[in-house]
N, C-alpha and C positions, 0 to 999 in steps of 0.2 A: 312422220314429222308434224308437229302440232302447227297450226295456222294462227299465230298470234300477231306478230309485228309484220309478217309477209316479206321480210327482208332477209336475204342471205349475203353474208359477207364473203367476197372473193379475196382470200388472203394470199396475194402473190408476192410476198416478201420472201428473202432467203436467209434471214437471220432468226435463230431459234428465240433468242431473248425478245427481239422485236415482235415476233409472231405471238409470243404469250402475253406480252404487255398490252398489245392491241386487242387481243381476244378478251383479256380481262376487262378492258375498259368498255368494250361494245357489248358484252354478254347480255346485258338487259334489253338491248334493242334488236338482236338478230334471232331468228328462228333456227339458223344453221350457219356453219362456216364451212365454205368450199376451199379445199386446198388442191393444188396442182403439182405438176412435177418440179417447178422451181423450188418450192419449200421442201418437198419430200427428198429431192435428190440432195439438197444442201444440208439437211439435217438428219436424214434417215427416217424410216417409216415409224419410229417411236413418237414422232411428233404427233401423229394421229391421236394416240392415247393421251399424250400431254395436253392436247387442245380440247379434248372431248369432255374435260370437266367444265368447260364454259359453254359448250353448245354441241348439238349433234354434228358430226363431220361428214361431208359429202366429198369423196375423193374424185377429183376431176381428172382422171387418167385416160379418158377417151378410148377406153379398151376397144381393140379392133383386131381380132385374130380368129383363128379357127375354134369351133366349139370348145374342145377340150382345154385349149390354152386360155380362152376367155374364162372358163370355170376356174382354172387354177389361179389365174390372176385375181379374180374377184374374191376367191377363198382366202388368199393371203392379205388382201386389203381389208376384209371383214375381220379376219383374225387380229389384225393390227388395231381394231377399234372403230373403223369407219361404220356409219350407219347407212351410208348409200355410195353408189359408184356411178359415174357417168360413163356411158359406153357409146360407141359409134354404131349406127345402124346399117351401114352400107355394106358390112360383111355378110348380111343376110339373114334369113329367118333362123336357121339352125344355130348360128353363133349367138345371135340375140337370145334365143330361147334358152340356151344353156346357162347364160348368166342370169337371166330372170328366174329360172328354176332353182339355181342355187340360193339366190337371194331369198326366195320365198321359203325355202327350208331353213333359213336362218333368220327369218323375219327381218329382213333388211330390204333396202330399196335400190332399184335399177332405174336410172334416168337416160333416155335415148336422145342422142343429138339428132334433130331433124334439119336443123339449119343453123349455121354459126352467125355471129353478129357483125362480123367485119365485112368490108366491101367485096372482098374476094370470094366470099360464099356465093355470090351471084353467079360466078363462072361455072360452077358444077353442081353445088349442093342444093340450091333452091329447086332445080328441076326434079330432084329425087325426094325433096322434103315431105311432100304429101304422102308418098308412098311409104316412106319410113314411119311417118306418124301412124298410118294404118296398121303397118306391121307391128308397131309398138302396142298399139291397142289389141291386136289379135293375140299377141303372147302374154298380154296383161302385165305390162311393165308398170312401175309405180307412176311414172311420169315421163315428160319429154322435155327437151331444151329447145327454146324457140327465141328468136332475136328481138330484144326490146328496141333495136335500132329500126325495126320494120314492124310496127304494131299491126299493120294489115295482114301480115303473115301469121302472127299470133292468132288473130280472129279466124283465119282459114284453117289453122291446125286445130283450133278449138272445135271447130264444126266437124272434123274428121274423128277426133278422139272422144268427143262428147264430155261428160262430167266425170267419167270413171277414172281418168288419168289426170295428173297434176301437170301444170306447166310452170317450169322455172325459167326465168328469162334474163339473160345476160345482155349487157351492153348500155345500162343505165350509167349516166355521169360522164366519164371521160370519153367514151365512144359516142356520146350524143343523144342517147336513149332517154325518154322521160318515165320516171316510176309511175306517176299517175296515168299517164297515156296508156302504158302497157297493162297495167291492171285494169283499166277500163276495156282494153282490147281482149281480155280473157285470161290473163296470166294469174297464177296463184301466188307465185313468189317473184320478186325482182332480185337480181344478183348485182351487187355494187362492189367494185374493188378500189381503184385508185382514188376516187373521190372520198373514200373513208380512210384507207390505211396511209395515204399520203398527206392527210390532214393533220394540222398541229393539234387538233382536238378531235380524234376520231369518234369519240362518243357523241360529241355534239353534231358531228357530220351525219352519223347514223340516224340520230334522233330527228334531224331535219327531214331525211328521207322518209322515216316512219310517219312523221306528222303529214307529209304530202300524201302519202298512201291513205291515211285515215280520212282525208278530205273527200276521197272517191269511193269508199266502200260503205 
């Protein structure tokens, strides 16, 4: 994934036409589009290919299973046209390694969740986040997911993974995170959803965030 605008759109809508229209409008301002279960379940996996003409697609399916099942899931997602898949790390080294190995064979990306951006992540995930980050580095994943809502955690995770892995960071906008703060903390990309796709002018909303990022890089 090329680092141009450093913005990833989280496209959590459920209507196919709306998803295509928004993607077309913001294509010039995003480095990737992240889709999750809401859109894929509502429209089918073919939406990945339909949106890939506008930007690389990251499938946020938070894959979390035994090694063979992880491999099978990622294989189908890549076959549908995704450039990257987000997986959970708490399933352990072997499950994560299976996904990463497949991705490398297909020249695709695996991003590993270290800690989610919502308040509930503090209950269990934060305690394991640093260990998961180290494991992601050990298996040579493409990158990790770390919370824009807690920039200090992004900084800590960057210390663990060094500069070999990328950090993509959700939680900017509606969840309260700041694009400029998390980029300064060490993130490579910020992930923004509702602030863009719920805007009457999603292209201008995306441009505003890109301009904010440019001020600190």
